[in-house]
C-alpha positions as CSV (number, residue, x, y, z in Angstrom):
1,M,-16.8,-47.2,-76.3
2,F,-17.6,-43.5,-75.9
3,A,-20.9,-42.4,-74.4
4,S,-22.9,-40.1,-76.5
5,A,-23.4,-36.6,-75.1
6,T,-27.0,-35.8,-74.2
7,P,-28.5,-32.4,-75.0
8,S,-29.0,-31.7,-71.2
9,D,-25.2,-31.8,-70.7
10,D,-24.5,-28.9,-73.1
11,P,-23.9,-25.5,-71.4
12,A,-26.6,-22.9,-72.0
13,P,-25.7,-20.4,-74.7
14,P,-24.9,-16.9,-73.4
15,P,-27.7,-14.3,-73.9
16,T,-27.0,-12.2,-76.9
17,V,-27.1,-8.4,-76.4
18,S,-27.7,-6.3,-79.4
19,L,-25.6,-3.3,-80.2
20,D,-28.4,-0.9,-79.7
21,E,-29.2,-2.3,-76.2
22,A,-25.6,-1.9,-75.1
23,A,-25.5,1.6,-76.3
24,R,-28.8,2.4,-74.4
25,Q,-27.4,0.9,-71.2
26,A,-24.2,2.9,-71.5
27,T,-26.1,6.1,-72.2
28,E,-28.3,5.5,-69.0
29,A,-25.2,4.9,-66.9
30,A,-23.5,8.0,-68.2
31,G,-26.6,10.1,-67.5
32,W,-26.9,8.7,-64.0
33,V,-23.3,9.6,-63.3
34,E,-23.8,13.0,-64.8
35,Q,-26.8,13.7,-62.6
36,N,-25.1,12.6,-59.4
37,W,-21.7,13.9,-60.1
38,S,-22.2,17.3,-58.6
39,T,-23.8,15.7,-55.4
40,W,-20.8,13.4,-55.0
41,V,-18.4,16.3,-55.4
42,N,-20.3,18.5,-52.9
43,T,-20.6,15.7,-50.4
44,S,-17.0,14.8,-50.7
45,L,-15.8,18.4,-50.3
46,R,-18.1,18.9,-47.3
47,I,-16.7,15.8,-45.6
48,V,-13.1,16.9,-46.3
49,V,-13.8,20.4,-44.9
50,I,-15.5,18.9,-41.8
51,L,-12.6,16.5,-41.2
52,A,-10.0,19.3,-41.8
53,V,-11.7,21.7,-39.4
54,A,-12.2,19.0,-36.8
55,L,-8.6,17.8,-36.9
56,T,-7.3,21.4,-36.9
57,L,-9.5,22.4,-33.9
58,R,-8.5,19.2,-32.0
59,F,-4.8,19.9,-32.6
60,L,-5.1,23.5,-31.4
61,V,-7.1,22.6,-28.3
62,R,-4.8,19.8,-27.3
63,R,-1.8,22.1,-27.9
64,A,-3.3,24.9,-25.8
65,L,-4.0,22.4,-23.0
66,T,-0.4,21.1,-23.1
67,K,0.9,24.7,-22.9
68,L,-1.3,25.3,-19.9
69,I,0.0,22.2,-18.1
70,E,3.6,23.2,-18.9
71,R,3.0,26.6,-17.4
72,M,1.5,25.1,-14.3
73,N,4.6,22.9,-13.9
74,R,6.9,25.9,-14.4
75,G,5.1,27.7,-11.6
76,V,5.5,24.8,-9.3
77,Q,9.3,24.6,-10.1
78,A,9.6,28.3,-9.3
79,V,8.0,27.8,-5.9
80,E,10.0,24.7,-5.0
81,G,12.9,25.3,-2.6
82,T,11.3,28.4,-1.0
83,A,9.6,28.8,2.3
84,L,6.3,28.7,0.6
85,G,7.3,25.5,-1.3
86,G,7.9,23.7,2.0
87,L,4.2,24.1,2.8
88,L,3.1,22.8,-0.6
89,V,3.0,19.4,-2.0
90,N,6.2,18.3,-3.7
91,A,6.8,19.2,-7.3
92,E,6.7,15.7,-8.6
93,R,3.3,15.0,-7.1
94,R,1.9,18.3,-8.6
95,R,3.5,17.4,-11.9
96,Q,1.7,14.0,-11.9
97,R,-1.6,15.8,-10.9
98,S,-1.3,18.3,-13.7
99,E,-0.5,15.6,-16.2
100,A,-3.6,13.6,-15.1
101,I,-5.8,16.7,-15.4
102,G,-4.3,17.5,-18.9
103,S,-5.0,13.9,-20.0
104,V,-8.6,14.0,-18.9
105,L,-9.2,17.4,-20.5
106,R,-7.6,16.3,-23.8
107,S,-9.7,13.2,-23.9
108,V,-12.9,15.1,-23.3
109,A,-12.0,17.7,-25.9
110,S,-11.1,15.1,-28.5
111,F,-14.4,13.2,-27.8
112,L,-16.5,16.3,-28.2
113,I,-14.8,17.6,-31.3
114,M,-14.6,14.3,-33.2
115,G,-18.1,13.3,-32.0
116,T,-19.6,16.5,-33.4
117,A,-17.6,16.0,-36.7
118,G,-19.0,12.4,-37.0
119,L,-22.6,13.7,-36.6
120,M,-22.0,16.4,-39.3
121,I,-20.6,13.8,-41.7
122,L,-23.7,11.6,-41.2
123,G,-25.8,14.7,-41.9
124,A,-23.8,15.2,-45.2
125,F,-24.9,11.8,-46.4
126,Q,-28.6,12.9,-46.0
127,I,-29.1,10.6,-43.0
128,D,-31.9,11.6,-40.6
129,L,-30.2,12.2,-37.3
130,A,-33.4,12.6,-35.3
131,P,-34.1,8.9,-34.7
132,L,-30.4,8.3,-33.9
133,L,-30.2,11.2,-31.4
134,A,-33.5,10.0,-29.8
135,S,-32.2,6.5,-29.5
136,A,-28.9,7.8,-28.1
137,G,-30.8,9.9,-25.6
138,V,-32.9,7.0,-24.4
139,A,-29.9,4.7,-24.2
140,G,-28.0,7.4,-22.3
141,V,-30.8,7.7,-19.7
142,A,-31.0,4.0,-19.3
143,I,-27.2,3.7,-18.9
144,G,-27.2,6.6,-16.5
145,F,-29.8,4.9,-14.3
146,G,-28.0,1.6,-14.4
147,A,-24.5,2.9,-13.9
148,R,-25.2,5.9,-11.7
149,N,-22.7,4.6,-9.1
150,L,-20.0,4.4,-11.8
151,V,-20.8,7.9,-13.0
152,T,-20.7,9.2,-9.3
153,D,-17.3,7.5,-8.8
154,F,-15.9,9.0,-12.0
155,L,-17.1,12.5,-11.3
156,S,-15.8,12.3,-7.7
157,G,-12.5,11.2,-9.0
158,V,-12.3,14.1,-11.5
159,F,-13.1,16.7,-8.8
160,M,-10.7,15.0,-6.4
161,I,-7.8,15.4,-8.9
162,L,-8.8,19.0,-9.8
163,E,-9.0,20.0,-6.1
164,D,-5.8,18.1,-5.2
165,Q,-7.4,16.6,-2.1
166,Y,-4.7,13.8,-1.8
167,G,-2.1,12.1,-3.8
168,V,0.2,9.0,-3.8
169,G,2.2,8.8,-0.6
170,D,-0.2,10.8,1.5
171,S,-1.6,9.4,4.8
172,V,-5.4,10.0,4.8
173,D,-8.4,9.1,6.8
174,A,-11.3,8.5,4.4
175,G,-13.9,7.5,7.0
176,V,-14.5,4.0,5.6
177,A,-10.7,3.3,5.7
178,S,-7.5,5.0,6.6
179,G,-3.9,4.5,5.5
180,E,-1.3,5.5,3.0
181,V,-2.4,6.2,-0.6
182,I,-0.7,3.9,-3.0
183,E,-2.8,4.5,-6.2
184,V,-5.2,7.2,-7.2
185,G,-7.7,6.5,-10.0
186,L,-10.8,8.1,-11.4
187,R,-13.0,5.4,-10.0
188,V,-11.1,3.7,-7.1
189,T,-8.5,4.8,-4.6
190,K,-6.1,2.2,-3.1
191,L,-5.0,2.6,0.6
192,R,-2.5,0.6,2.5
193,G,-3.5,0.2,6.2
194,A,-1.4,0.2,9.3
195,D,-1.3,-3.7,9.2
196,G,-0.3,-3.9,5.6
197,E,-3.8,-4.5,4.2
198,I,-4.9,-2.8,1.0
199,W,-8.2,-1.0,0.9
200,Y,-10.1,-0.4,-2.4
201,V,-12.3,2.6,-1.7
202,R,-14.7,3.9,-4.4
203,N,-14.4,7.6,-4.9
204,G,-18.1,8.0,-4.7
205,E,-18.2,6.5,-1.2
206,I,-15.8,9.0,0.3
207,K,-18.0,11.6,2.1
208,R,-15.1,13.2,3.9
209,I,-11.3,13.0,3.7
210,G,-8.7,13.9,6.2
211,N,-5.2,14.4,4.7
212,L,-2.4,14.0,7.3
213,S,0.4,14.7,4.9
214,Q,-0.3,18.2,3.6
215,G,1.0,21.4,5.2
216,W,2.3,20.3,8.6
217,A,1.5,17.9,11.4
218,T,1.4,18.2,15.2
219,A,3.2,15.9,17.7
220,T,1.5,15.8,21.1
221,V,2.8,14.1,24.2
222,D,1.0,13.8,27.5
223,V,3.1,13.2,30.6
224,T,1.4,12.2,33.9
225,V,3.4,12.9,37.1
226,R,2.6,13.3,40.8
227,P,0.8,16.5,41.8
228,T,3.6,17.4,44.3
229,E,6.2,18.0,41.6
230,D,7.4,21.5,40.9
231,L,5.9,22.8,37.7
232,E,8.8,25.1,36.9
233,H,11.3,22.3,37.4
234,L,9.2,20.1,35.0
235,R,9.1,22.9,32.4
236,K,12.9,23.2,32.5
237,L,13.4,19.4,32.2
238,V,11.1,19.2,29.2
239,G,12.8,22.3,27.6
240,D,16.2,20.8,27.9
241,A,15.1,17.5,26.4
242,A,13.4,19.4,23.5
243,A,16.5,21.5,22.9
244,T,18.7,18.4,22.5
245,L,16.1,16.9,20.2
246,A,16.1,19.9,18.0
247,E,19.9,19.8,17.6
248,D,20.2,16.1,16.7
249,E,19.9,14.6,13.2
250,P,17.4,13.9,11.7
251,W,15.0,15.4,14.2
252,N,16.2,19.0,13.4
253,E,14.7,18.6,9.9
254,R,11.5,17.0,11.1
255,L,10.8,19.6,13.7
256,W,9.2,22.7,12.0
257,G,8.7,24.6,15.2
258,P,9.8,24.8,18.9
259,V,8.6,22.2,21.4
260,E,6.1,24.0,23.6
261,V,4.8,23.1,27.1
262,L,1.1,23.9,26.7
263,G,0.3,23.4,30.4
264,L,-1.8,21.1,32.5
265,T,-4.7,19.2,30.9
266,E,-5.8,17.3,34.0
267,V,-5.2,17.7,37.8
268,L,-6.4,14.9,40.1
269,L,-5.7,14.0,43.7
270,D,-3.0,11.5,42.9
271,S,-1.7,12.8,39.5
272,M,-1.5,15.7,37.0
273,T,-1.0,15.6,33.2
274,L,1.4,17.8,31.4
275,R,0.9,18.3,27.7
276,V,3.8,19.0,25.3
277,S,3.3,19.9,21.6
278,A,5.4,20.6,18.5
279,K,4.8,21.3,14.8
280,T,6.5,18.7,12.6
281,M,7.0,17.7,9.0
282,P,3.9,16.1,7.4
283,G,3.7,12.4,8.2
284,K,6.5,12.5,10.8
285,A,4.5,13.3,13.9
286,L,4.4,9.7,15.3
287,G,8.2,9.4,15.1
288,V,8.7,12.7,16.8
289,E,6.3,11.8,19.6
290,R,8.1,8.5,20.3
291,E,11.5,10.2,20.4
292,L,10.2,13.0,22.6
293,R,8.7,10.6,25.1
294,W,12.0,8.7,25.2
295,R,14.0,11.8,26.0
296,I,11.5,13.2,28.5
297,K,11.5,9.8,30.3
298,R,15.3,9.8,30.5
299,A,15.4,13.4,31.7
300,F,12.9,12.6,34.4
301,D,14.7,9.5,35.5
302,V,18.0,11.5,36.0
303,A,16.1,14.2,37.9
304,G,14.3,11.7,40.1
305,V,10.8,12.7,38.8
306,R,8.5,9.7,38.8
307,I,5.9,9.2,36.0
308,V,2.7,7.8,37.5
309,G,0.0,5.8,35.9
310,G,-1.4,2.3,35.8
311,P,-2.3,0.5,39.0
312,P,-2.1,2.6,42.2
313,Q,1.1,2.2,44.2
314,A,1.5,2.5,48.0
315,D,2.9,5.8,49.3
316,D,6.4,5.9,50.7
317,G,5.1,6.8,54.3
318,A,2.3,4.3,54.4
319,S,1.9,2.5,57.7
320,A,2.6,-1.2,58.2
321,A,-0.2,-3.7,57.4
322,D,-2.6,-4.5,60.3
323,P,-1.6,-8.0,61.7
324,A,-5.3,-8.7,62.5
325,A,-6.2,-8.2,58.8
326,G,-5.7,-11.9,58.1
327,V,-7.9,-13.1,61.0
328,A,-11.3,-14.3,59.9
329,A,-14.4,-12.7,61.5
330,P,-16.2,-14.8,64.2
331,S,-19.0,-17.0,62.8
332,A,-22.5,-17.5,64.4
333,F,-22.2,-21.2,63.7
334,A,-19.3,-21.5,66.2
335,S,-21.8,-21.6,69.2
336,P,-24.0,-24.7,69.4
337,T,-26.8,-22.8,71.2
338,S,-27.0,-19.9,68.6
339,P,-30.3,-19.8,66.6
340,Q,-28.3,-20.4,63.4
341,S,-26.8,-23.6,64.8
342,L,-30.1,-24.9,66.1
343,A,-31.7,-24.2,62.7
344,T,-29.2,-26.5,61.0
345,N,-29.8,-29.5,63.4
346,P,-31.7,-32.4,61.8
347,I,-35.4,-32.8,62.7
348,P,-35.9,-35.7,65.2
349,L,-38.1,-38.6,64.3
350,Q,-41.5,-38.8,66.2
351,S,-43.6,-42.0,66.9
352,G,-46.9,-42.2,65.2
353,P,-49.4,-44.7,63.8
354,N,-48.2,-47.5,61.7
355,L,-48.9,-46.5,58.2
356,S,-47.5,-49.6,56.5
357,K,-49.9,-51.9,54.6
358,H,-50.2,-55.6,55.5
């Protein structure tokens, strides 16, 4: 048995289009293309020219910045190894700094050029840029107020790199933290403290910075001796110890100047303080101070000069202790008739009326 097909199951017949209607639609499409063809060509050519100019300008600006960075690096290499180069930061650090500056400048230049080209392309499509620019301005103000700390940190990091305030490996005192710089970023600087801790310091929070690794450092040693010592003899002992230090490895490289006896910084009744100073390689002052103390102490021990300090010690010619010093002072309570002893006696009971209840 086969079921008979109902009329509702048959597909709808396709609409018939007359030949005249098809010709009219084709004519309208050709006319619309002919009317807009010149606009399309002009817009396309304008976009191509904008992109070509933007890419060419971007290439030229980035190439000029790269040449500038290479010239800076060549100038650093020419100075390296000279007397002036010893006072500057090492060439590798300056190369890294120049590369960081070049990267920032290239990114900024690319953003400005391509951003301007994008706005010009939108203008070529007859898009009204006034609402877009107004919305971008309002959004920029809102973001600026909300992320002002981020903007401050970024700008501080940029100026820090441009001014070469510090770099990786430098020992710095940033106020909020101090230690060795292990990483420098545009927003955060990482420091490793004396105990091994890592400090994350925002660049915008650094109000002052003290770099202990640029130029040269100063090693200062204070020696406290008895006021009866001969000053000229002390100066000779310190000079001999400093001369041997300047001849031994590796201290002869870390010392950048002679060890000087600056004089007395303090004179008291029982002591006087002698200050010794020397110019050293950056970051090596503490090691030079320790070694200089070591050698001065050995020289003083050989010469019989005693370094004083700490708890006071008895003089060599002090008299013997008084044997009566351990005897206790007489007490007023030792006599039973003294007022103090009478005051401590108990009060005697006196007879009186019977106050008990029956």
